[in-house]
C-alpha positions, 0 to 999 in steps of 0.5 A: 449472487445476481448477474452484474448489470454493467450497461453504460446507460445514458449518463454523461461520463468523465472518460479516461484514456483507452489504455487506462488500467482498472484494477483492484488490490490486496495484500498477502497477510490480509487475505491468504490465510494458510499461515502454516501450510506448505512450508510458510513460516511466521512473519512479523505480523504472525508474531505481532498479532499474537502479542496481547493488546496489539491487534483488536480482539486478538485477531490474526491472519491465520485464516483471513479471507482464506484466499489461499484455498479460494483463489479460483473463486476470487479470480472469477469475481474479478473477471465478473467485475471486468478489472484489467489488472490485479495488484497482489503481494507475495508473502516473503515467508511463503516463498523464502521462509527464513529470509535466506537460501532457496525458495520453497517450491510449494509457495511459488506454485501458489503464485504460479497458479494465481498468475496463470488463472489471472492471465487466463481470465484476461487480467494482468498480474501486478506483483508486490514483493513486500507488503510488510510481512518480513520473515520473523527470523530476519526480525530476530536478526535485527529487522529493517534497522539492520543493513543486512536485511536489504541484501536479503530482500534483494536475494528474495526479489531475484528468486521471485523474478526467476520463478514468475518473470514469464507471468508477471509484467509489473513488479513493485518492490515495496508497498508503503515503506513509510508505514513499515518503517515509522509505524513498525519501528517508531510508533509501535502500532504495526509489526514488529511493534518497536518504538525507536525514532533512530530505528525508524530512520535506519529502517527507512534508509534500508528500505530505500537501499533494499528498493535499489538492490531489488531493482538490480536483482529484478533487472538481472532476472526479468525479460526486457519488457518487464516494468519495475515500480515502487509504491509510496503512501505519500502524505498530502500535507497542508499547512493549517494557516498561511503563517510561516510557522505553520508552513514550517510544520508542513515542511517538517512532515513533508520531509519525514513523510514524503521526501525521505523516500522521494529524494533518495529514490528519484534524486539520489540525495538525502533531504538536508532539512530532514538531516538537520531536523533529526540531528538530535536523533541520529547523525545518519552515519548508517548511510554509506557511500554508494547507497543513494546511487543504488537507491536511485536506480531508474524505474518505470512508474511510481505507485501512489496510495492515498486515503486522506490528507494531513493538516498540520500547524505549529505546536507539539503533539505526542500523537500520530496523525489522524490517518495512520493507526490506532493508539500509538505508544509513541510518535512515528514522526522522528522528532517532528512531533516536537514542532508539529500539531496535527489538525482535524480535517473537517467534513465527513469521515470513514469508519476509520475516522479518516476524513473524506477529501478527494482534493488531497489525491488531486494535489498529490498527483499534480505535485508529482506531475511537476516534481517528477516530469516524464514518470508515469503514475499509478494510483495503487491504493484508494478506498474507504472502510465503512460499517457494511453488513448484509441486509435481510435479503442478503444484499450489502449496500454501501452508498458511502463507499460509492460516493467516496470512490466517485469523488476520488476517481473524479479527482484522478480524472481532473489530474489527468486533464491537467497533465498528470500522466496517471496510467491506472487506478487500483481500488482498495480492496477487492475483499474485506480482510484482516485490517492490520491492528484493527483486526476484522473490525474494519471493512475496505472491500467491495466484496463482503466476506462473512468470515464465519462462512467465507461467503463472498457477496458483491457490495453495491460498490462492486456493481458500481465499479464494474459499471465504471470499468465498462463505460471507461470512466465515472458518471459526471 
């Protein structure tokens, strides 16, 4: 690999604040491998990926990008890129294999080594406690639709904080609970592969409860300066036309896609229109006194994951939205599909067949500026998959990804200029990885991974991002 050229050059730059955090992000099951080493037991994704027909080509995360054994090399890559922060997730079944009882020290030792190396490289560790890898034993006991899972999560959060609290400055409780609840328990395209509208709503509530309980556990174990956060994949929902019917379709998706988390966590309430919309599915009796107060424990920042917008019209649809996952066996929208039709967004598309539309990210950031004033925001995931390959010289050129990143960082810059308190940007993803139900067929990384040899190659987007970090902004 050649040395990085990070000279700012003479191009006019859209500069970000001096304190802006420039990061990359990954998830444990997608990169670590070592699925049966040092006490780790199966998660729901180990089980799901071994279920015929659930993951393309029968791929699993058994080896993935072998980050468990190549962590030193990967931290060195980040250091070369100049990133200031690294967002990673802890594998719950590596830390607490059964979801109960004491932690496994070998599992914690891996994350101690990782965070120590990051700090030595001048990179700030940002830890996510849950990126979808529920210990299988807890799923066997009922999973996220069962209330007890929220209490088990809080116990795990406390164990992780006690072990790593002196090394990690920012803790994120959950990553994208919408996907975990509605793709995992509603449409069945993610682990554990269940298809029940009521279970998806129960799971969503228990994620909110788990978040609040984990905030309490983290506060009890962490030193005072620690920052606690939550990451949501909020939907930039647009009505197809200006008709009242289309606006009502957008309201329905906003309720079950966004406000089902925003309202309990930041306002201590359930969206009453959601309760009415889903009356045929559930009476919400699983919400107990005090749950919403627990869920709304104060946090220091909100993470936003954004890839593409969602456009809807009045009608009906048995399918998922274009920006979620492949081949659903049922809808993830908990009753809304009877009133909503998803409309393709025009314009270029990524290898995931997701539309490229940076305005959606701007729309989300300014919405949150207005709805949650005073709350710092962080873009915790943003990126694109393209059909990358190494050319005969060994180079991996990905101009489409560079254009995608440029457009979206420009949208972030515009939002900051319009008063959104955005503190950082984490590019998804550092490495090509196991892309959930798509297996190894989709590449999001700015570092190309040859999965046969585990050779890492910086793509042209990695060089571009290093230049952005060095100049403190994007070329105008």
